[in-house]
C-alpha positions in Angstrom: -5.0 144.1 119.7 -2.3 145.6 119.4 -0.9 142.6 117.2 -4.0 143.2 115.1 -3.0 146.6 114.5 0.1 145.7 113.8 -0.8 142.8 111.2 -3.3 145.4 109.5 -1.0 148.5 109.5 1.2 145.9 107.7 -0.8 144.8 105.2 -1.7 148.2 104.5 1.5 149.2 103.9 2.5 146.3 102.0 -0.8 146.9 99.7 0.6 150.7 99.4 4.1 149.9 98.3 3.2 146.9 95.5 0.6 149.7 94.0 3.4 152.5 93.9 5.9 150.0 92.7 3.1 148.9 89.9 2.6 152.0 88.7 5.8 154.1 88.9 8.7 150.9 89.2 7.2 148.8 87.1 6.2 151.0 83.6 9.8 152.0 83.8 11.7 149.1 83.5 9.1 147.9 80.5 9.8 151.1 78.4 13.2 150.5 78.9 12.4 147.0 77.5 11.0 148.6 75.0 13.3 151.3 73.9 15.8 148.3 73.9 13.9 145.9 71.7 12.5 149.3 69.3 17.3 150.0 68.9 17.5 146.0 68.3 14.9 146.3 65.7 16.5 149.4 64.4 19.6 147.5 63.9 18.0 144.5 62.6 16.1 146.4 59.8 19.8 148.4 58.9 21.5 144.9 58.4 18.7 143.9 56.3 18.4 146.8 54.4 22.3 146.5 53.0 21.8 145.3 49.8 24.0 142.5 48.7 25.4 142.5 45.2 27.7 139.2 45.3 26.0 136.7 43.1 26.8 133.0 43.2 28.4 132.0 39.7 27.4 128.1 39.3 29.8 127.9 36.2 33.0 130.1 37.2 35.3 132.0 35.0 38.8 131.2 34.4 41.3 134.3 35.9 41.4 137.4 33.6 45.4 138.7 33.3 46.3 141.8 33.7 45.9 144.4 30.9 43.3 141.7 29.3 39.2 141.6 28.8 36.9 139.3 28.4 34.4 138.9 25.8 31.9 136.7 25.2 30.6 135.2 21.2 27.6 132.9 20.2 28.7 129.9 18.9 26.8 126.8 18.0 27.8 122.9 18.5 30.0 122.3 15.3 31.9 126.0 15.7 32.1 125.2 19.1 34.3 122.3 18.7 31.2 120.1 19.4 31.6 120.7 23.1 35.4 120.4 23.5 35.6 124.1 24.9 36.9 124.1 28.5 37.9 127.2 30.2 42.0 127.5 30.1 41.9 125.9 26.5 43.4 128.4 23.5 41.7 128.4 20.4 41.7 130.9 17.1 38.6 132.3 16.1 37.9 132.4 12.4 35.2 134.7 11.0 32.8 134.8 8.2 31.8 137.0 5.5 29.8 136.5 2.7 30.8 139.4 -0.1 28.8 140.0 -3.3 30.0 140.3 -6.9 26.8 142.5 -8.3 28.3 143.1 -12.1 28.8 138.9 -12.4 26.0 138.0 -9.7 27.7 136.1 -8.2 28.2 135.9 -3.8 31.3 134.6 -2.1 31.6 133.2 1.2 34.9 134.1 2.8 36.4 132.6 5.7 39.7 134.5 7.8 41.6 133.4 10.9 40.6 136.6 13.2 42.6 136.0 16.4 45.2 133.3 16.8 46.3 131.6 20.3 43.1 133.0 22.5 42.5 132.0 26.1 39.0 130.9 26.6 37.7 131.8 30.1 34.3 129.8 30.3 32.4 128.1 28.3 28.2 128.7 28.6 26.8 131.3 30.8 27.6 132.2 34.2 24.3 130.9 35.7 24.5 127.2 34.0 25.4 124.0 36.5 28.5 122.4 35.1 26.6 119.7 33.1 24.7 122.5 31.3 27.6 124.3 30.7 29.0 121.0 28.0 26.0 122.4 26.4 27.0 125.8 25.7 26.4 128.3 23.1 28.8 131.5 23.9 32.7 131.0 24.8 33.9 133.9 26.7 37.9 134.5 25.5 40.5 137.1 26.7 41.9 139.2 24.2 43.4 142.8 24.1 41.1 145.6 24.3 42.0 145.8 20.6 41.3 142.5 19.6 37.8 142.7 21.4 36.3 145.1 19.2 38.0 143.7 16.4 35.8 140.8 17.0 32.8 142.6 18.2 32.9 144.0 15.1 32.9 140.4 13.2 30.2 139.4 15.5 28.0 141.7 13.8 27.9 139.6 10.8 25.3 137.2 10.6 27.7 134.3 9.4 29.0 133.8 12.7 32.2 132.4 13.9 34.2 128.9 14.0 36.8 128.1 16.7 39.8 125.7 16.1 40.9 124.3 19.2 44.4 124.2 19.7 47.0 121.3 21.3 47.9 121.9 24.6 51.3 123.9 24.6 51.0 125.0 20.8 52.2 128.5 20.7 52.8 129.0 16.8 51.4 132.3 15.5 51.3 133.8 12.2 48.5 132.6 10.3 45.9 135.9 11.0 44.7 137.5 8.6 45.0 134.4 6.4 41.9 134.1 4.6 40.0 131.7 2.0 37.0 132.9 -0.6 35.2 130.3 -2.7 31.9 131.2 -5.0 28.8 130.5 -3.4 27.2 127.5 -5.1 23.9 127.3 -3.4 22.7 129.7 -0.5 21.9 128.5 3.2 
């Protein structure tokens, strides 16, 4: 009979310890686990909330020299040298203007070299894939701040620009301001 009492007391004490452990010890471990998970989630949320302002550029721009600025101008196929403009090339920029002599009722068209030996930084938009960049509508040029102001003012004229592609290694200048004017025979 003593053996039977020992077994009953063992079963009773075992169940008591199990119940106490279940209600006292396990909830604290679960709460700790939940707290750790909550703190990990907060860290993950903080990482996700940090904005990423870096964007991927498919059509990269050439390096900009110190003291220079980048400015983009609109060009068409012919005025953009039919797609032959590439980054690191050098161009001369021709601007057009239309003037009117109201006394004689005549209009005149002028072309003037506004900038010479200007480095091309990019052809096309930054989002253009390489194959799209071949069909560019804008060209980004490296200019001084003063030239950028003059170019932006010339861009306001509706007559537009032409680019003259320079031979590689040609650095001769001195034609800036050269202007040719002719009477307009017909508009359009």
